A tleap script that builds the chain and sets N, CA, C and O, in Angstrom:
source leaprc.protein.ff14SB
mol = sequence {
  NMET PRO ILE GLU SER ILE PRO SER ALA ALA
  ALA ARG ALA ARG PRO ASP PRO LEU LEU GLN
  GLN LEU LYS GLU ILE ASP ALA ARG ARG PRO
  ASP PHE PRO GLY GLU HIE LEU ILE VAL PHE
  GLY ALA GLY ALA LEU LEU MET LEU ALA GLY
  MET ARG GLY ARG THR VAL LEU ARG ARG THR
  ILE LEU THR ALA LEU GLY THR ALA LEU ILE
  GLY ARG ALA ALA SER GLY THR GLY GLY ILE
  ALA LYS ALA ALA ARG VAL MET LYS SER LEU
  CSER
}
set mol.1.N position { -15.060 15.118 -36.881 }
set mol.1.CA position { -14.935 15.127 -35.232 }
set mol.1.C position { -13.431 15.087 -35.028 }
set mol.1.O position { -12.523 14.486 -35.603 }
set mol.2.N position { -13.478 15.882 -34.074 }
set mol.2.CA position { -12.001 16.371 -33.402 }
set mol.2.C position { -11.422 15.243 -32.612 }
set mol.2.O position { -11.975 14.859 -31.581 }
set mol.3.N position { -10.283 14.681 -33.084 }
set mol.3.CA position { -9.493 13.647 -32.151 }
set mol.3.C position { -8.775 14.115 -30.961 }
set mol.3.O position { -7.831 14.901 -31.029 }
set mol.4.N position { -9.300 13.552 -29.714 }
set mol.4.CA position { -8.689 14.078 -28.927 }
set mol.4.C position { -7.405 13.474 -28.695 }
set mol.4.O position { -7.283 12.275 -28.944 }
set mol.5.N position { -6.063 14.383 -28.087 }
set mol.5.CA position { -4.762 13.630 -28.046 }
set mol.5.C position { -4.939 12.879 -26.847 }
set mol.5.O position { -5.702 13.052 -25.896 }
set mol.6.N position { -3.868 11.800 -27.144 }
set mol.6.CA position { -3.698 11.087 -25.876 }
set mol.6.C position { -2.383 11.096 -25.074 }
set mol.6.O position { -1.352 10.822 -25.689 }
set mol.7.N position { -2.324 11.366 -23.844 }
set mol.7.CA position { -1.383 11.482 -23.716 }
set mol.7.C position { 0.101 10.837 -23.246 }
set mol.7.O position { 0.276 9.974 -22.386 }
set mol.8.N position { 0.779 11.289 -23.795 }
set mol.8.CA position { 2.275 10.312 -23.940 }
set mol.8.C position { 2.518 9.641 -22.447 }
set mol.8.O position { 2.073 9.829 -21.315 }
set mol.9.N position { 3.399 8.825 -23.025 }
set mol.9.CA position { 3.800 7.694 -21.701 }
set mol.9.C position { 4.569 8.632 -20.420 }
set mol.9.O position { 4.291 8.475 -19.231 }
set mol.10.N position { 5.637 9.677 -20.966 }
set mol.10.CA position { 6.058 10.536 -20.130 }
set mol.10.C position { 5.150 11.161 -19.298 }
set mol.10.O position { 5.362 11.199 -18.086 }
set mol.11.N position { 3.762 11.860 -19.996 }
set mol.11.CA position { 2.717 12.582 -19.258 }
set mol.11.C position { 2.539 12.136 -18.132 }
set mol.11.O position { 2.723 12.623 -17.016 }
set mol.12.N position { 1.865 10.397 -18.758 }
set mol.12.CA position { 1.053 9.456 -17.516 }
set mol.12.C position { 1.859 9.190 -16.652 }
set mol.12.O position { 1.298 8.747 -15.650 }
set mol.13.N position { 3.019 9.259 -16.563 }
set mol.13.CA position { 4.517 8.649 -15.755 }
set mol.13.C position { 4.226 9.642 -14.561 }
set mol.13.O position { 3.922 9.301 -13.418 }
set mol.14.N position { 4.349 10.718 -14.952 }
set mol.14.CA position { 4.642 11.868 -13.880 }
set mol.14.C position { 3.707 11.779 -12.299 }
set mol.14.O position { 2.487 11.928 -12.227 }
set mol.15.N position { 4.574 11.519 -11.198 }
set mol.15.CA position { 3.757 11.192 -9.923 }
set mol.15.C position { 2.781 12.851 -10.208 }
set mol.15.O position { 2.774 13.727 -11.072 }
set mol.16.N position { 2.094 12.589 -8.985 }
set mol.16.CA position { 0.842 13.275 -8.843 }
set mol.16.C position { 1.687 14.104 -7.421 }
set mol.16.O position { 1.998 13.506 -6.390 }
set mol.17.N position { 1.901 15.345 -7.641 }
set mol.17.CA position { 2.599 16.179 -6.493 }
set mol.17.C position { 1.904 15.897 -4.864 }
set mol.17.O position { 2.649 15.636 -3.920 }
set mol.18.N position { 0.551 15.981 -4.719 }
set mol.18.CA position { 0.060 15.551 -3.788 }
set mol.18.C position { 0.436 14.881 -3.254 }
set mol.18.O position { 0.918 15.102 -2.144 }
set mol.19.N position { 0.371 13.406 -3.978 }
set mol.19.CA position { 0.810 11.897 -3.760 }
set mol.19.C position { 2.569 12.120 -2.922 }
set mol.19.O position { 3.165 11.821 -1.888 }
set mol.20.N position { 2.749 12.758 -4.068 }
set mol.20.CA position { 4.296 12.611 -3.628 }
set mol.20.C position { 4.755 13.380 -2.260 }
set mol.20.O position { 5.616 12.954 -1.491 }
set mol.21.N position { 3.922 14.754 -2.081 }
set mol.21.CA position { 4.027 15.292 -0.631 }
set mol.21.C position { 3.616 14.183 0.392 }
set mol.21.O position { 4.462 14.036 1.273 }
set mol.22.N position { 2.643 13.455 0.480 }
set mol.22.CA position { 1.965 12.475 1.252 }
set mol.22.C position { 2.865 11.547 1.537 }
set mol.22.O position { 2.913 11.106 2.685 }
set mol.23.N position { 3.788 11.056 0.491 }
set mol.23.CA position { 4.530 10.274 0.850 }
set mol.23.C position { 5.641 10.551 1.308 }
set mol.23.O position { 6.257 9.553 1.682 }
set mol.24.N position { 6.380 11.902 1.491 }
set mol.24.CA position { 7.229 12.392 1.937 }
set mol.24.C position { 7.210 12.464 3.630 }
set mol.24.O position { 8.007 12.101 4.495 }
set mol.25.N position { 5.811 13.160 3.653 }
set mol.25.CA position { 5.468 13.333 5.124 }
set mol.25.C position { 5.488 12.206 5.846 }
set mol.25.O position { 5.910 12.183 7.002 }
set mol.26.N position { 4.886 10.845 5.027 }
set mol.26.CA position { 5.031 9.504 5.734 }
set mol.26.C position { 6.178 8.960 5.837 }
set mol.26.O position { 6.296 8.003 6.601 }
set mol.27.N position { 7.273 9.426 5.113 }
set mol.27.CA position { 8.716 8.882 5.368 }
set mol.27.C position { 9.315 9.399 6.355 }
set mol.27.O position { 10.176 8.781 6.980 }
set mol.28.N position { 8.972 10.523 6.620 }
set mol.28.CA position { 9.420 11.550 8.054 }
set mol.28.C position { 8.983 10.938 9.097 }
set mol.28.O position { 9.852 10.500 9.851 }
set mol.29.N position { 8.119 10.803 9.321 }
set mol.29.CA position { 7.405 10.508 10.568 }
set mol.29.C position { 8.029 9.772 11.206 }
set mol.29.O position { 8.675 9.008 10.489 }
set mol.30.N position { 8.241 9.522 12.848 }
set mol.30.CA position { 8.724 7.709 13.225 }
set mol.30.C position { 7.594 7.242 13.168 }
set mol.30.O position { 6.496 7.792 13.245 }
set mol.31.N position { 8.017 5.720 12.967 }
set mol.31.CA position { 7.066 4.751 13.398 }
set mol.31.C position { 7.188 4.623 14.809 }
set mol.31.O position { 8.157 4.888 15.520 }
set mol.32.N position { 5.547 3.972 15.255 }
set mol.32.CA position { 5.312 3.666 16.660 }
set mol.32.C position { 5.437 1.939 16.785 }
set mol.32.O position { 5.446 1.126 15.860 }
set mol.33.N position { 5.498 1.772 17.770 }
set mol.33.CA position { 6.235 0.346 17.673 }
set mol.33.C position { 4.614 -0.459 17.761 }
set mol.33.O position { 3.700 -0.051 18.478 }
set mol.34.N position { 4.553 -1.437 17.030 }
set mol.34.CA position { 3.422 -2.467 16.479 }
set mol.34.C position { 2.605 -1.659 15.454 }
set mol.34.O position { 1.415 -1.943 15.315 }
set mol.35.N position { 3.183 -0.635 14.699 }
set mol.35.CA position { 2.231 -0.191 13.707 }
set mol.35.C position { 2.290 -1.173 12.397 }
set mol.35.O position { 1.293 -1.242 11.678 }
set mol.36.N position { 3.307 -1.833 12.132 }
set mol.36.CA position { 3.128 -2.765 10.538 }
set mol.36.C position { 2.466 -3.817 11.236 }
set mol.36.O position { 1.793 -4.496 10.461 }
set mol.37.N position { 2.414 -4.197 12.427 }
set mol.37.CA position { 1.681 -5.902 12.974 }
set mol.37.C position { 0.054 -5.059 13.045 }
set mol.37.O position { -0.763 -5.600 12.300 }
set mol.38.N position { -0.476 -3.868 13.809 }
set mol.38.CA position { -1.872 -3.275 13.380 }
set mol.38.C position { -2.188 -3.275 12.027 }
set mol.38.O position { -3.043 -4.122 11.767 }
set mol.39.N position { -1.744 -2.526 10.920 }
set mol.39.CA position { -1.691 -2.822 9.469 }
set mol.39.C position { -1.967 -3.790 9.140 }
set mol.39.O position { -3.015 -3.946 8.514 }
set mol.40.N position { -1.012 -4.978 9.473 }
set mol.40.CA position { -0.891 -6.354 8.585 }
set mol.40.C position { -2.467 -6.773 8.993 }
set mol.40.O position { -3.228 -7.100 8.082 }
set mol.41.N position { -2.939 -6.756 10.395 }
set mol.41.CA position { -4.176 -7.505 11.045 }
set mol.41.C position { -5.247 -7.076 10.521 }
set mol.41.O position { -6.094 -7.850 10.076 }
set mol.42.N position { -5.409 -5.375 10.487 }
set mol.42.CA position { -6.393 -5.020 9.520 }
set mol.42.C position { -6.914 -5.577 8.232 }
set mol.42.O position { -8.059 -5.787 7.832 }
set mol.43.N position { -5.393 -5.804 7.551 }
set mol.43.CA position { -5.350 -6.356 6.083 }
set mol.43.C position { -6.249 -7.468 5.668 }
set mol.43.O position { -7.060 -7.709 4.773 }
set mol.44.N position { -5.688 -8.094 6.825 }
set mol.44.CA position { -5.804 -9.572 7.025 }
set mol.44.C position { -7.291 -9.856 7.673 }
set mol.44.O position { -7.678 -11.024 7.709 }
set mol.45.N position { -8.213 -8.703 8.235 }
set mol.45.CA position { -9.799 -8.903 8.419 }
set mol.45.C position { -10.398 -8.022 7.077 }
set mol.45.O position { -11.576 -8.205 6.773 }
set mol.46.N position { -9.899 -7.445 6.596 }
set mol.46.CA position { -10.212 -6.665 5.676 }
set mol.46.C position { -10.625 -8.099 4.431 }
set mol.46.O position { -11.570 -8.225 3.651 }
set mol.47.N position { -9.566 -8.891 4.693 }
set mol.47.CA position { -9.020 -9.556 3.264 }
set mol.47.C position { -10.539 -10.543 3.477 }
set mol.47.O position { -11.406 -10.605 2.605 }
set mol.48.N position { -10.620 -11.290 4.867 }
set mol.48.CA position { -11.579 -12.108 5.478 }
set mol.48.C position { -12.480 -12.247 4.881 }
set mol.48.O position { -12.905 -13.075 4.075 }
set mol.49.N position { -13.048 -10.654 5.663 }
set mol.49.CA position { -14.363 -9.987 4.971 }
set mol.49.C position { -14.845 -10.206 3.593 }
set mol.49.O position { -16.000 -10.554 3.350 }
set mol.50.N position { -13.607 -9.921 2.364 }
set mol.50.CA position { -13.825 -10.066 1.283 }
set mol.50.C position { -14.293 -10.995 0.773 }
set mol.50.O position { -15.190 -11.016 -0.070 }
set mol.51.N position { -13.503 -12.195 1.425 }
set mol.51.CA position { -13.954 -13.143 1.010 }
set mol.51.C position { -15.258 -14.232 1.356 }
set mol.51.O position { -15.538 -15.332 0.878 }
set mol.52.N position { -15.942 -13.348 2.465 }
set mol.52.CA position { -17.268 -13.540 3.127 }
set mol.52.C position { -18.234 -12.555 2.448 }
set mol.52.O position { -19.434 -12.577 2.723 }
set mol.53.N position { -17.876 -11.966 1.843 }
set mol.53.CA position { -18.857 -10.773 0.949 }
set mol.53.C position { -19.881 -11.339 0.239 }
set mol.53.O position { -19.636 -12.221 -0.584 }
set mol.54.N position { -21.053 -10.934 0.454 }
set mol.54.CA position { -22.185 -10.959 -0.506 }
set mol.54.C position { -22.365 -11.097 -2.003 }
set mol.54.O position { -22.937 -11.961 -2.668 }
set mol.55.N position { -21.551 -9.723 -2.423 }
set mol.55.CA position { -22.006 -9.370 -3.734 }
set mol.55.C position { -20.301 -9.478 -4.299 }
set mol.55.O position { -19.375 -9.808 -3.558 }
set mol.56.N position { -20.189 -9.210 -5.396 }
set mol.56.CA position { -18.786 -9.160 -6.278 }
set mol.56.C position { -18.338 -8.030 -5.848 }
set mol.56.O position { -17.286 -8.050 -5.208 }
set mol.57.N position { -18.875 -7.031 -6.036 }
set mol.57.CA position { -17.944 -5.713 -5.700 }
set mol.57.C position { -17.513 -5.241 -4.055 }
set mol.57.O position { -16.592 -4.557 -3.610 }
set mol.58.N position { -18.525 -5.882 -3.495 }
set mol.58.CA position { -18.147 -6.057 -2.246 }
set mol.58.C position { -16.779 -6.722 -1.629 }
set mol.58.O position { -16.089 -6.255 -0.722 }
set mol.59.N position { -16.574 -7.923 -2.355 }
set mol.59.CA position { -15.492 -8.891 -2.567 }
set mol.59.C position { -14.319 -8.079 -2.853 }
set mol.59.O position { -13.297 -7.855 -2.204 }
set mol.60.N position { -14.775 -7.657 -4.112 }
set mol.60.CA position { -13.284 -6.759 -4.843 }
set mol.60.C position { -13.036 -5.759 -3.716 }
set mol.60.O position { -12.066 -5.669 -2.963 }
set mol.61.N position { -13.885 -5.203 -3.768 }
set mol.61.CA position { -13.500 -3.848 -2.930 }
set mol.61.C position { -12.476 -4.146 -1.676 }
set mol.61.O position { -11.370 -3.652 -1.455 }
set mol.62.N position { -13.234 -5.141 -0.919 }
set mol.62.CA position { -12.747 -5.456 0.446 }
set mol.62.C position { -11.405 -5.958 0.157 }
set mol.62.O position { -10.418 -5.304 0.494 }
set mol.63.N position { -11.306 -7.109 -0.463 }
set mol.63.CA position { -9.846 -8.383 -0.568 }
set mol.63.C position { -9.079 -6.708 -1.413 }
set mol.63.O position { -7.878 -6.623 -1.155 }
set mol.64.N position { -9.456 -5.873 -2.030 }
set mol.64.CA position { -8.136 -4.754 -2.621 }
set mol.64.C position { -7.765 -3.994 -1.220 }
set mol.64.O position { -6.631 -4.117 -0.758 }
set mol.65.N position { -8.609 -3.321 -0.658 }
set mol.65.CA position { -8.180 -3.021 0.641 }
set mol.65.C position { -7.164 -3.973 1.131 }
set mol.65.O position { -5.955 -3.740 1.131 }
set mol.66.N position { -7.507 -4.642 1.387 }
set mol.66.CA position { -7.146 -5.519 2.447 }
set mol.66.C position { -5.849 -5.920 1.871 }
set mol.66.O position { -4.948 -5.946 2.710 }
set mol.67.N position { -5.498 -6.246 0.643 }
set mol.67.CA position { -4.036 -6.378 -0.123 }
set mol.67.C position { -3.027 -5.291 0.134 }
set mol.67.O position { -1.835 -5.414 0.412 }
set mol.68.N position { -3.867 -4.023 -0.042 }
set mol.68.CA position { -2.746 -2.853 -0.148 }
set mol.68.C position { -2.411 -2.845 1.254 }
set mol.68.O position { -1.268 -3.179 1.568 }
set mol.69.N position { -3.257 -2.505 2.163 }
set mol.69.CA position { -2.792 -2.977 3.928 }
set mol.69.C position { -1.789 -3.967 4.223 }
set mol.69.O position { -0.938 -3.704 5.073 }
set mol.70.N position { -1.787 -4.967 3.682 }
set mol.70.CA position { -1.045 -5.781 3.886 }
set mol.70.C position { 0.471 -5.605 2.973 }
set mol.70.O position { 1.528 -5.976 3.482 }
set mol.71.N position { 0.436 -5.168 1.969 }
set mol.71.CA position { 1.386 -4.731 1.073 }
set mol.71.C position { 2.123 -3.402 2.132 }
set mol.71.O position { 3.326 -3.256 2.348 }
set mol.72.N position { 1.084 -2.620 2.623 }
set mol.72.CA position { 1.960 -1.120 3.160 }
set mol.72.C position { 2.519 -2.189 4.519 }
set mol.72.O position { 3.695 -2.096 4.869 }
set mol.73.N position { 1.805 -2.943 5.054 }
set mol.73.CA position { 2.460 -3.014 6.187 }
set mol.73.C position { 4.163 -3.758 6.040 }
set mol.73.O position { 5.206 -3.623 6.680 }
set mol.74.N position { 3.789 -4.483 4.972 }
set mol.74.CA position { 5.139 -5.027 4.726 }
set mol.74.C position { 6.299 -4.108 4.061 }
set mol.74.O position { 7.451 -4.528 3.958 }
set mol.75.N position { 5.960 -3.001 3.680 }
set mol.75.CA position { 6.827 -1.817 2.767 }
set mol.75.C position { 7.220 -1.089 4.114 }
set mol.75.O position { 6.628 -1.138 5.192 }
set mol.76.N position { 8.513 -0.317 3.736 }
set mol.76.CA position { 8.632 0.748 4.489 }
set mol.76.C position { 9.738 0.683 5.226 }
set mol.76.O position { 10.394 -0.132 4.578 }
set mol.77.N position { 10.497 1.035 6.284 }
set mol.77.CA position { 11.657 0.891 6.854 }
set mol.77.C position { 10.995 0.443 8.089 }
set mol.77.O position { 11.844 0.114 8.918 }
set mol.78.N position { 9.513 0.280 8.610 }
set mol.78.CA position { 9.558 -0.339 10.056 }
set mol.78.C position { 9.036 -1.989 9.403 }
set mol.78.O position { 8.804 -2.877 10.223 }
set mol.79.N position { 8.930 -2.189 8.333 }
set mol.79.CA position { 8.259 -3.900 7.869 }
set mol.79.C position { 9.099 -4.706 7.531 }
set mol.79.O position { 10.231 -4.791 8.008 }
set mol.80.N position { 8.619 -5.397 6.647 }
set mol.80.CA position { 9.389 -5.987 6.114 }
set mol.80.C position { 10.974 -6.132 5.809 }
set mol.80.O position { 11.727 -7.097 5.941 }
set mol.81.N position { 11.232 -4.603 5.281 }
set mol.81.CA position { 12.613 -4.109 4.937 }
set mol.81.C position { 13.447 -4.237 6.010 }
set mol.81.O position { 14.529 -4.803 5.856 }
set mol.82.N position { 12.964 -3.598 7.574 }
set mol.82.CA position { 13.660 -3.581 8.619 }
set mol.82.C position { 14.101 -5.367 9.056 }
set mol.82.O position { 15.148 -5.438 9.698 }
set mol.83.N position { 13.609 -6.335 8.849 }
set mol.83.CA position { 13.517 -7.494 9.370 }
set mol.83.C position { 14.594 -7.895 8.207 }
set mol.83.O position { 15.436 -8.663 8.673 }
set mol.84.N position { 14.788 -7.624 6.954 }
set mol.84.CA position { 15.567 -8.332 6.310 }
set mol.84.C position { 16.735 -7.859 6.462 }
set mol.84.O position { 17.727 -8.587 6.499 }
set mol.85.N position { 16.782 -6.518 6.576 }
set mol.85.CA position { 18.575 -5.555 7.096 }
set mol.85.C position { 18.652 -6.482 8.081 }
set mol.85.O position { 19.515 -7.317 7.809 }
set mol.86.N position { 17.968 -6.732 9.371 }
set mol.86.CA position { 18.674 -7.293 10.327 }
set mol.86.C position { 18.735 -8.723 10.510 }
set mol.86.O position { 19.061 -9.134 11.624 }
set mol.87.N position { 18.483 -9.517 9.620 }
set mol.87.CA position { 18.825 -11.162 8.878 }
set mol.87.C position { 19.676 -10.934 8.249 }
set mol.87.O position { 20.470 -11.875 8.235 }
set mol.88.N position { 20.073 -9.825 7.457 }
set mol.88.CA position { 21.196 -9.980 6.604 }
set mol.88.C position { 22.239 -9.480 7.523 }
set mol.88.O position { 23.332 -9.915 7.160 }
set mol.89.N position { 22.324 -8.721 8.592 }
set mol.89.CA position { 23.416 -8.301 9.677 }
set mol.89.C position { 23.728 -9.331 9.993 }
set mol.89.O position { 24.931 -9.514 9.806 }
set mol.90.N position { 23.055 -10.409 10.536 }
set mol.90.CA position { 23.122 -11.378 11.320 }
set mol.90.C position { 24.163 -12.455 10.324 }
set mol.90.O position { 25.078 -13.109 10.824 }
set mol.91.N position { 23.857 -12.479 9.022 }
set mol.91.CA position { 24.583 -13.579 8.256 }
set mol.91.C position { 26.131 -13.117 8.098 }
set mol.91.O position { 26.935 -13.840 7.510 }
savepdb mol mol.pdb
quit
């Protein structure tokens, strides 16, 4: 039986070109007012729906999606990073 080669750590660490392009497009576009608050609210609602889900799969998927949206709301130039810069400039 032939043994298939296992990809090296360097090959696995390479970013996907499509994902990289999407990240660059998202970074270049301007934020609209309240964007991060809307995304945070949607994430919180998904997490709440996940906690109330009937099946384990549904709970897992909804909670994971909600967590991802909350993380998205907290990152970036218009989220927590912006609030941290403002707070740092005040001190």
